Structures are given as C-alpha cells and as structure tokens.
N, C-alpha and C positions, 0 to 999 in steps of 0.2 A: 557618815551621819545617817541616822534613821529617825524620821519624824512621824510618829503615829498620830492619827486623829481618831480618838476613841468615841467620838460622837457619831462619826460616819463609818467607822470600822475600815478605814483606809490608811495608807502610809505613803510617804515620800522618802526617797533616799538618795544619797550621793555616795559613790564608792570609788576607790582608787586601788588598783591591783598593781603591785610592782613585782616583777619576776625576772629571772635570768633564763634565757633559752638553753635547754639541755641538749636538744637535737635539732638540727636545721629543719625548718618547716615553713610553710606558707599558710598554715591554719592555726587558729587558737580556739580551743573549745572550753566553754564555761558552763557550769551547772546553773540553770535559771528556772526556777519553779514556774509552774503554769499560771500562778496567780500574780506574777510579776511582769510588768510591762516596762521594757527599757525605752526611755524617751530619747536619749542622746548618748552616743559613745564616741570616744576618741582614742587613738593609739599613738604613742610617742616612743620612738626608739632612735638609735643613732642612724638607722637607715630609712626609717619610715615615719612620716608624720601625716596621718590620715584621719579624717572624720570617718568613723566606721559606717556612717550612713551612706558613704560613697563606695563601699565595698560590699561584695555579696555576703550574705549570711543565710544560714539555714537553721531550722529548729526541729528537733526530734521530740514529738509529743510523748513518746513512750519513755525515753531516757531523760527527758527534760534538759537536753543539752543544746546550747546555742553554739554553732560553729561559724567562725569568722574566717573568710578566705581572702588572704592578702595578695596583692599583685606582685610582691617581691618575697623572696626567701629570707626568713630571719635566720641568721647564722648563730652557731653555738657561741655561748657567752655574751650574747647581745642582751643588754638591759632593755626591758620593755615595761611601759606603764600604760595601763588601760584605765580610763576614767569614764564613768557613766552616771547618769541620773536615771532614776526609775520610780515607779509607783506601783501600788497593788492594793488588793483587798485583804483585810484581816479575815482569814477563814476560821471556821470552827471545827475543822476536821483533824486538828493536831498535826498538821503538816506545814513545815516552813514557819513563817511568822504568823501565829494564830491567836485568836481570842479565847479566853476561858473564864470561868466564874467558879465561885465557891460560896458556901454559907459560913458566916462567922459564928462565934460562940453564942450569939443572940439569935441565930437563925436568919440573919439578914443576908440577902444575896449580894455578893461583892463582885 
C-alpha cells in the first residue's frame, strides 16, 4: 500500500516481501532510497520470527542499500516474509517516488 499526501508532498506505505532463500545466509539486503524512512520492520520464516528493530542493520548511503544481519542462518529453500511500514518525502529530482507537473492544453499547471 502506498498513500501519498499531495498537499504536504509526503507518503506513507506498507510493504510485504515474500522470498525463498537461494543461498544460506544471515543477511538480507534491501534497496531503500535516501528519501525513505522505515518505521517498523518484522521478519517471519520457519526459523526466525524477529522484530527487525531488535537486530543490527546498516545503511550504505552510496548504494542506498539496507543490510539486515540476523542472529541465525537462513537455510536454502526457507520461505521468508519481511513486512515494513515506511514514510518519505516526494522529491522533485525524478528519483524514486517523485512529484512532477505539466501544463495542460490551456496552459494551466497541473
């Protein structure tokens, strides 16, 4: 779900990612744009049920990737569900979820 507020140029969202582990690992890396702030995350699998706020995360400002480091190894073929709520600002630099405008046939800015 993505809920934009066009008066304040912000947005709120809820996302759920369902994946199958291809290689055993204790890290999960997500692309998270700089304008997005994750409020709350949780991870559910057959081996791990954690609030992500309880596990270490790191963010790389250059690659815009968030890495979650789990206390247990996720094994191959494990089903994983990551759920999170987030918010952000609608930017005007045409990156990510951004605002833009145009002039209609009557020259009115939309």
